[in-house]
C-alpha positions as CSV (number, residue, x, y, z in Angstrom):
1,M,0.0,0.0,0.0
2,S,1.5,3.3,-1.0
3,Q,0.9,6.6,0.8
4,K,1.8,10.1,-0.2
5,N,4.4,11.7,2.0
6,P,3.1,15.3,2.5
7,G,6.7,16.4,3.4
8,Q,8.2,14.9,0.3
9,Q,10.2,17.4,-1.8
10,I,11.2,17.1,-5.4
11,N,14.6,18.4,-6.5
12,I,13.9,20.0,-9.9
13,Q,16.9,21.3,-11.9
14,L,16.5,24.1,-14.4
15,G,19.1,24.1,-17.2
16,E,20.5,27.4,-18.5
17,K,18.8,27.0,-21.9
18,E,15.4,26.1,-20.3
19,A,15.7,29.0,-17.9
20,E,15.5,31.4,-20.9
21,G,12.1,30.2,-21.7
22,I,10.3,30.0,-25.1
23,Y,7.9,32.7,-26.1
24,S,4.7,31.4,-27.7
25,N,1.6,33.3,-28.9
26,L,-0.1,30.2,-30.5
27,A,-0.7,26.7,-29.2
28,L,-2.0,23.9,-31.3
29,I,-3.7,21.2,-29.3
30,S,-4.6,17.7,-30.5
31,H,-5.5,14.5,-28.8
32,S,-6.0,10.8,-29.1
33,P,-7.5,8.4,-26.6
34,A,-4.1,8.0,-24.9
35,E,-2.6,11.5,-25.0
36,F,-2.8,15.2,-25.5
37,V,-0.2,17.0,-27.7
38,F,0.5,20.6,-27.2
39,D,2.6,22.3,-29.9
40,F,3.8,25.8,-29.0
41,T,4.7,28.2,-31.8
42,R,4.7,31.9,-32.5
43,I,3.3,34.0,-35.3
44,V,5.1,37.2,-36.2
45,P,3.5,39.8,-38.4
46,G,4.8,39.8,-42.0
47,V,6.3,36.3,-41.6
48,P,4.1,33.8,-43.4
49,K,5.8,30.7,-42.0
50,T,6.6,29.4,-38.5
51,R,7.7,26.3,-36.7
52,V,7.0,24.4,-33.5
53,Y,9.4,25.6,-30.8
54,A,8.2,23.1,-28.2
55,R,6.0,20.0,-28.1
56,I,4.6,18.7,-24.8
57,I,2.8,15.3,-24.7
58,M,0.7,14.4,-21.7
59,T,-1.8,11.7,-20.6
60,P,-5.4,12.9,-20.4
61,Q,-5.1,12.8,-16.6
62,H,-2.1,15.1,-16.6
63,A,-3.7,17.4,-19.2
64,K,-6.7,17.8,-16.9
65,S,-4.4,18.4,-13.9
66,L,-2.6,21.1,-16.0
67,L,-6.0,22.7,-16.7
68,N,-6.9,22.8,-13.0
69,A,-3.5,24.2,-12.2
70,L,-3.9,26.9,-14.9
71,N,-7.4,27.8,-13.6
72,D,-6.0,28.0,-10.0
73,N,-3.1,30.3,-11.1
74,I,-5.2,32.5,-13.3
75,S,-7.7,33.0,-10.4
76,K,-4.8,33.9,-8.0
77,Y,-3.3,36.3,-10.7
78,E,-6.6,38.1,-11.2
79,K,-7.1,38.5,-7.5
80,Q,-3.7,40.2,-7.3
81,F,-3.6,42.1,-10.6
82,G,-7.2,42.3,-11.9
83,E,-9.2,40.6,-14.6
84,I,-7.3,39.4,-17.6
85,K,-9.0,40.9,-20.7
86,V,-9.7,38.5,-23.6
87,I,-9.5,40.1,-27.0
88,S,-12.9,39.8,-28.8
89,Q,-14.3,41.0,-32.1
90,P,-17.3,43.4,-32.4
91,D,-19.4,40.3,-33.3
92,G,-18.6,38.8,-29.9
93,N,-16.3,36.0,-31.2
94,I,-13.2,35.5,-29.0
95,K,-9.8,35.5,-30.6
96,Q,-7.5,32.7,-29.6
97,F,-3.9,33.8,-29.0
98,G,-4.8,37.1,-30.8
99,F,-6.1,35.3,-33.9
100,Q,-9.7,34.8,-34.9
101,Q,-10.8,31.3,-34.2
102,D,-12.6,29.9,-37.3
103,N,-14.5,26.8,-36.1
104,A,-15.3,25.8,-39.7
105,A,-11.6,25.7,-40.5
106,E,-10.5,23.9,-37.4
107,K,-8.3,20.8,-38.0
108,P,-10.0,17.7,-36.8
109,H,-8.7,16.1,-33.6
110,D,-6.6,12.9,-33.8
111,D,-9.2,10.5,-32.6
């Protein structure tokens, strides 16, 4: 029988390259029954081509834990700094990562 040790600490090392971080203003998300795939890229005005700068693959359970952690952190952020404004069009459609989401043109999920 395994029990979680509430005092357990994990030693996480952050390499110099990883500490610089990667800027992304566009995330592409796909999924299968076994995993979620997050591709992080960035779109720069006037540059018609981009590449994936980071790909993160998670189990559905870990993806849901990430969602919960993001919700928790966004809530804490907004309590401290105020509501995060989401860019929207006059017609009320929300832009995703600064770009209009076109549901008709969405790429089908990897089912």
